[in-house]
ZATI-938679 format. One line per field, with one value per residue (C-alpha): residue in one letter; z, y negated, x. Coordinates in steps of 0.5 Angstrom, whole numbers, padded with zeros to 4 digits. Layout:
N
seba	(A,...) $
pz	(Z,...) $
py	(Y,...) $
px	(X,...) $
//
This chain:
474
seba	(X,X,X,X,X,X,X,X,X,X,X,X,X,X,X,X,X,X,X,X,X,X,X,X,X,X,X,X,X,X,X,X,X,X,X,X,X,X,X,X,X,X,X,X,X,X,X,X,X,X,X,X,X,X,X,X,X,X,X,X,X,X,X,X,X,X,X,X,X,X,X,X,X,X,X,X,X,X,X,X,X,X,X,X,X,X,X,X,X,X,X,X,X,X,X,X,X,X,X,X,X,X,X,X,X,X,X,X,X,X,X,X,X,X,X,X,X,X,X,X,X,X,X,X,X,X,X,X,X,X,X,X,X,X,X,X,X,X,X,X,X,X,X,X,X,X,X,X,X,X,X,X,X,X,X,X,X,X,X,X,X,X,X,X,X,X,X,X,X,X,X,X,X,X,X,X,X,X,X,X,X,X,X,X,X,X,X,X,X,X,X,X,X,X,X,X,X,X,X,X,X,X,X,X,X,X,X,X,X,X,X,X,X,X,X,X,X,X,X,X,X,X,X,X,X,X,X,X,X,X,X,X,X,X,X,X,X,X,X,X,X,X,X,X,X,X,X,X,X,X,X,X,X,X,X,X,X,X,X,X,X,X,X,X,X,X,X,X,X,X,X,X,X,X,X,X,X,X,X,X,X,X,X,X,X,X,X,X,X,X,X,X,X,X,X,X,X,X,X,X,X,X,X,X,X,X,X,X,X,X,X,X,X,X,X,X,X,X,X,X,X,X,X,X,X,X,X,X,X,X,X,X,X,X,X,X,X,X,X,X,X,X,X,X,X,X,X,X,X,X,X,X,X,X,X,X,X,X,X,X,X,X,X,X,X,X,X,X,X,X,X,X,X,X,X,X,X,X,X,X,X,X,X,X,X,X,X,X,X,X,X,X,X,X,X,X,X,X,X,X,X,X,X,X,X,X,X,X,X,X,X,X,X,X,X,X,X,X,X,X,X,X,X,X,X,X,X,X,X,X,X,X,X,X,X,X,X,X,X,X,X,X,X,X,X,X,X,X,X,X,X,X,X,X,X,X,X,X,X,X,X,X,X,X,X,X,X,X,X,X,X,X,X,X) $
pz	(0000,0000,-0007,-0008,-0002,-0006,-0012,-0008,-0004,-0011,-0015,-0010,-0013,-0007,-0006,0001,-0002,-0007,-0002,0002,-0004,-0006,0001,0002,-0005,-0003,0003,0001,-0005,0000,0005,-0001,-0004,0003,0004,0002,0003,-0002,-0007,-0007,-0008,-0014,-0017,-0016,-0020,-0025,-0026,-0026,-0032,-0036,-0034,-0036,-0043,-0045,-0043,-0048,-0053,-0052,-0053,-0060,-0062,-0061,-0065,-0070,-0071,-0072,-0078,-0081,-0081,-0084,-0090,-0091,-0091,-0096,-0100,-0100,-0102,-0108,-0110,-0110,-0114,-0119,-0120,-0121,-0126,-0130,-0132,-0135,-0142,-0144,-0145,-0138,-0134,-0138,-0135,-0128,-0122,-0118,-0112,-0112,-0107,-0102,-0097,-0090,-0086,-0080,-0074,-0073,-0067,-0067,-0064,-0058,-0057,-0053,-0048,-0047,-0049,-0047,-0050,-0056,-0053,-0052,-0060,-0066,-0069,-0077,-0081,-0088,-0092,-0098,-0099,-0096,-0089,-0083,-0080,-0073,-0072,-0067,-0069,-0075,-0070,-0064,-0058,-0052,-0046,-0040,-0037,-0037,-0034,-0028,-0027,-0032,-0037,-0034,-0039,-0038,-0038,-0032,-0028,-0029,-0027,-0021,-0018,-0019,-0015,-0009,-0010,-0010,-0003,-0001,-0003,0000,0006,0011,0009,0015,0020,0019,0022,0028,0029,0029,0034,0029,0027,0032,0031,0023,0025,0028,0022,0016,0014,0015,0009,0004,0007,0005,-0002,-0003,0000,-0005,-0011,-0010,-0010,-0016,-0020,-0018,-0020,-0027,-0028,-0026,-0031,-0037,-0036,-0036,-0041,-0046,-0044,-0046,-0053,-0054,-0052,-0057,-0063,-0063,-0069,-0068,-0073,-0068,-0063,-0062,-0060,-0055,-0052,-0052,-0047,-0043,-0042,-0040,-0035,-0032,-0031,-0027,-0023,-0022,-0020,-0015,-0011,-0011,-0007,-0003,-0001,0001,0006,0009,0010,0014,0019,0022,0023,0018,0020,0019,0012,0010,0012,0008,0002,0002,0002,-0004,-0008,-0007,-0008,-0015,-0018,-0015,-0012,-0017,-0024,-0021,-0019,-0026,-0029,-0026,-0027,-0035,-0036,-0040,-0039,-0041,-0048,-0049,-0047,-0052,-0058,-0056,-0056,-0062,-0066,-0063,-0065,-0072,-0075,-0073,-0077,-0084,-0089,-0096,-0099,-0098,-0101,-0108,-0114,-0113,-0105,-0107,-0111,-0106,-0101,-0105,-0107,-0099,-0098,-0096,-0099,-0105,-0112,-0118,-0122,-0130,-0135,-0137,-0144,-0143,-0142,-0141,-0135,-0132,-0131,-0128,-0123,-0121,-0120,-0116,-0112,-0111,-0109,-0104,-0101,-0100,-0097,-0092,-0090,-0089,-0084,-0080,-0080,-0077,-0071,-0070,-0070,-0066,-0061,-0061,-0061,-0054,-0051,-0055,-0052,-0045,-0046,-0049,-0043,-0038,-0041,-0038,-0031,-0033,-0028,-0022,-0025,-0027,-0027,-0033,-0036,-0036,-0038,-0044,-0046,-0046,-0050,-0055,-0057,-0057,-0062,-0057,-0054,-0056,-0060,-0065,-0066,-0068,-0073,-0075,-0076,-0080,-0084,-0086,-0087,-0092,-0095,-0095,-0099,-0104,-0105,-0106,-0112,-0115,-0115,-0118,-0124,-0125,-0125,-0129,-0133,-0140,-0140,-0133,-0132,-0125,-0126,-0129,-0125,-0118,-0114,-0107,-0102,-0094,-0090,-0082,-0079,-0074,-0068,-0065,-0059,-0060,-0058,-0052,-0049,-0049,-0045,-0040,-0039,-0038,-0033,-0029,-0029,-0026,-0021,-0019,-0019,-0015,-0010,-0010,-0008,-0003,0001,0000,0004,0011,0015,0020) $
py	(0000,-0005,-0006,-0008,-0013,-0016,-0017,-0020,-0025,-0027,-0028,-0030,-0036,-0037,-0044,-0045,-0042,-0047,-0053,-0051,-0051,-0058,-0061,-0058,-0061,-0068,-0067,-0065,-0070,-0076,-0073,-0072,-0079,-0082,-0078,-0083,-0077,-0073,-0079,-0080,-0073,-0073,-0079,-0076,-0070,-0074,-0078,-0072,-0069,-0075,-0076,-0069,-0070,-0076,-0072,-0067,-0072,-0075,-0069,-0067,-0074,-0073,-0067,-0070,-0076,-0071,-0067,-0074,-0075,-0069,-0070,-0077,-0073,-0068,-0074,-0078,-0071,-0071,-0078,-0077,-0071,-0074,-0080,-0074,-0071,-0077,-0077,-0070,-0068,-0066,-0059,-0059,-0062,-0060,-0053,-0055,-0057,-0062,-0060,-0053,-0052,-0056,-0054,-0055,-0050,-0053,-0049,-0056,-0058,-0057,-0061,-0057,-0057,-0063,-0059,-0053,-0054,-0047,-0044,-0049,-0053,-0047,-0045,-0048,-0052,-0053,-0049,-0051,-0045,-0044,-0037,-0037,-0039,-0035,-0037,-0034,-0039,-0044,-0049,-0050,-0055,-0059,-0056,-0061,-0059,-0063,-0064,-0057,-0055,-0060,-0059,-0055,-0058,-0063,-0061,-0061,-0053,-0054,-0058,-0053,-0047,-0050,-0056,-0054,-0048,-0053,-0057,-0051,-0049,-0056,-0057,-0050,-0047,-0051,-0050,-0046,-0048,-0055,-0053,-0050,-0056,-0060,-0055,-0054,-0047,-0044,-0048,-0047,-0039,-0040,-0044,-0041,-0035,-0038,-0034,-0037,-0044,-0042,-0040,-0046,-0051,-0047,-0047,-0055,-0055,-0051,-0055,-0061,-0057,-0055,-0062,-0065,-0060,-0062,-0069,-0068,-0063,-0068,-0074,-0070,-0068,-0075,-0078,-0073,-0074,-0067,-0066,-0064,-0058,-0055,-0055,-0047,-0048,-0054,-0049,-0043,-0048,-0050,-0043,-0041,-0047,-0045,-0038,-0040,-0044,-0039,-0034,-0039,-0040,-0033,-0032,-0038,-0035,-0028,-0032,-0036,-0030,-0027,-0033,-0034,-0041,-0047,-0047,-0039,-0040,-0046,-0042,-0035,-0039,-0043,-0036,-0033,-0039,-0037,-0030,-0031,-0037,-0035,-0028,-0024,-0027,-0026,-0019,-0017,-0021,-0016,-0010,-0012,-0015,-0011,-0015,-0010,-0009,-0017,-0018,-0013,-0015,-0022,-0020,-0016,-0022,-0027,-0023,-0021,-0025,-0019,-0014,-0012,-0017,-0016,-0020,-0015,-0009,-0006,-0007,0000,-0001,-0007,-0004,0002,-0003,-0008,-0001,0000,-0007,-0006,-0013,-0013,-0015,-0011,-0015,-0016,-0013,-0018,-0020,-0024,-0020,-0025,-0026,-0031,-0028,-0022,-0026,-0029,-0023,-0020,-0027,-0026,-0019,-0020,-0026,-0022,-0016,-0021,-0025,-0018,-0016,-0022,-0023,-0016,-0018,-0024,-0021,-0015,-0021,-0024,-0017,-0015,-0022,-0021,-0014,-0016,-0021,-0016,-0011,-0017,-0017,-0011,-0013,-0019,-0016,-0018,-0024,-0029,-0035,-0032,-0029,-0036,-0039,-0035,-0036,-0043,-0042,-0038,-0044,-0049,-0044,-0045,-0038,-0033,-0029,-0035,-0037,-0029,-0030,-0036,-0033,-0027,-0032,-0036,-0029,-0027,-0034,-0034,-0028,-0030,-0037,-0034,-0029,-0035,-0039,-0034,-0033,-0041,-0041,-0035,-0033,-0037,-0035,-0036,-0043,-0045,-0049,-0045,-0038,-0038,-0043,-0040,-0044,-0044,-0044,-0044,-0039,-0042,-0039,-0036,-0032,-0025,-0019,-0017,-0024,-0024,-0017,-0020,-0026,-0021,-0017,-0024,-0025,-0018,-0019,-0025,-0022,-0016,-0021,-0025,-0018,-0016,-0023,-0022,-0016,-0019,-0022,-0028) $
px	(0000,0006,0006,-0001,0000,0006,0002,-0004,0001,0004,-0001,-0007,-0011,-0016,-0018,-0014,-0008,-0008,-0010,-0004,0001,-0002,-0001,0006,0008,0005,0009,0015,0015,0014,0020,0025,0023,0025,0031,0037,0042,0038,0037,0045,0046,0041,0044,0051,0049,0046,0052,0056,0052,0052,0060,0061,0057,0062,0068,0066,0064,0071,0075,0070,0072,0079,0079,0075,0080,0086,0081,0080,0088,0089,0084,0088,0094,0092,0089,0096,0099,0094,0096,0103,0102,0098,0103,0108,0104,0103,0110,0110,0109,0102,0104,0106,0101,0095,0094,0096,0091,0093,0089,0091,0096,0093,0087,0086,0081,0078,0075,0071,0067,0059,0054,0054,0062,0062,0057,0061,0069,0070,0076,0076,0082,0086,0087,0089,0083,0086,0090,0094,0093,0097,0098,0105,0105,0103,0096,0097,0103,0101,0106,0100,0097,0098,0095,0095,0091,0094,0087,0085,0092,0090,0083,0079,0074,0069,0064,0056,0057,0062,0057,0051,0055,0059,0055,0048,0048,0051,0045,0041,0044,0043,0036,0034,0038,0034,0027,0025,0030,0028,0021,0025,0029,0022,0019,0013,0015,0010,0004,0005,0006,-0001,-0005,-0002,0003,0010,0013,0008,0010,0017,0015,0012,0017,0022,0018,0017,0025,0025,0021,0025,0032,0028,0026,0033,0036,0032,0033,0040,0040,0035,0040,0046,0043,0041,0048,0051,0046,0044,0039,0032,0033,0038,0031,0033,0040,0037,0031,0037,0041,0035,0033,0040,0040,0034,0035,0041,0037,0032,0038,0041,0034,0033,0039,0037,0030,0033,0038,0033,0028,0034,0032,0038,0038,0040,0048,0049,0045,0049,0055,0052,0050,0057,0060,0056,0058,0065,0064,0060,0064,0071,0072,0068,0070,0078,0076,0073,0079,0084,0079,0079,0086,0091,0097,0102,0098,0097,0105,0107,0103,0105,0112,0112,0109,0114,0120,0117,0123,0128,0123,0125,0123,0118,0123,0129,0124,0126,0122,0119,0118,0114,0110,0108,0107,0102,0098,0097,0094,0087,0085,0089,0087,0088,0093,0091,0096,0101,0101,0108,0113,0118,0122,0118,0112,0115,0118,0112,0108,0114,0114,0106,0106,0112,0108,0102,0106,0109,0103,0099,0105,0106,0098,0097,0102,0098,0091,0094,0096,0089,0085,0088,0086,0079,0079,0079,0074,0069,0071,0069,0062,0061,0061,0056,0050,0055,0058,0053,0057,0061,0055,0052,0058,0059,0052,0054,0060,0056,0052,0057,0061,0067,0069,0074,0070,0068,0075,0077,0071,0074,0081,0079,0075,0082,0085,0080,0080,0088,0088,0083,0086,0093,0090,0086,0093,0097,0092,0091,0099,0100,0094,0093,0086,0084,0080,0081,0075,0070,0072,0069,0074,0074,0071,0072,0065,0066,0061,0056,0055,0048,0047,0047,0043,0048,0048,0040,0041,0045,0041,0035,0039,0040,0033,0031,0036,0033,0026,0029,0032,0025,0021,0026,0026,0018,0018,0021,0017,0018) $
//
């Protein structure tokens, strides 16, 4: 008979219950409005959200300025090359495409990057692709991250993940003890169900936090100029925020129903904040970390200069190695048997073999780090802060999985462009303008099915905590 009683208690719409909730809401609203400390904390949290938004916007604008500068560099090279070509005879410049060897791919920030920087500042965000460079070399871009080394990224996702739970604790830890301190608990116990009163007070404060998070999020969307066409991403961001707030109110509700007094409740909730946001992520990271594998892959990549080079291979070895490439192109039969076309073909094959060797080493180092991230996702059911943060990072296109997808796309584009350039410069029957020119398109992120599953687990945990708390009688 316990479960029917629980559902009756949860979904009862009797007139006296509605009247009590209305009375509690009115009283709680007046009480909170008159509480200067509450208003100060409210303004501080709102200010932190706005500051985090501008912090992320400043970061995004910095990357956008760098990318705009790269466009200027490419344009200057193009104009210089055009000036050089203008002095060549028509017979030499007629088949030359001035822009052929210059292309920059960008891991450009999206509209939501400013709200969740994630790991966006840990990796290169542009690469100059010409078919010869190793795209996994970090010197292809400047990585400056002093702010994160000192204190971390204070973006909006940081405010939601770390500061919102503290405000939830401040709002809810004393919903029962304040009645005890005012010596009104005994009187209330005679007139009504104290457990229902606690739920009503917590529900009102939950509504306050949900409205506050909505205001902060909508303000952040407006500041960053996020268009309405991204309404699904905006709704996803708000939903993740609300689920996280509901989870923390469930934790507060369970601790309050232990009835250990306001001081003990505050200490317990503070300890749980440290547990969920500091201890559990650290333990999970140590559990999934494959430091030996990652360091081995990185060391091998750093010492790639000591490995055999494709340029030292014999012609037969070059042919054999090229045929083993998984992403190779079948080269057309040479109609010109002179020495220059043969040299150009050999140079192309050697370049693709060396690029495949170098990229494989760099990819292994990246895959080792990505593997740790994937294993960490398996612990999201006990690691709510990480689960919520990785959801925000997916929306912002700033997690390591997004960077991995970008690098794989750059690898594919580099291979296609190298082949296009080879045909452009060596095949007189190939028209680089009429034939399909390879284009690089950034892959936009979306919340994956796995992420949705982890959010459902967070919701179920919240419901479970709520039901456990309801069974306790005061």
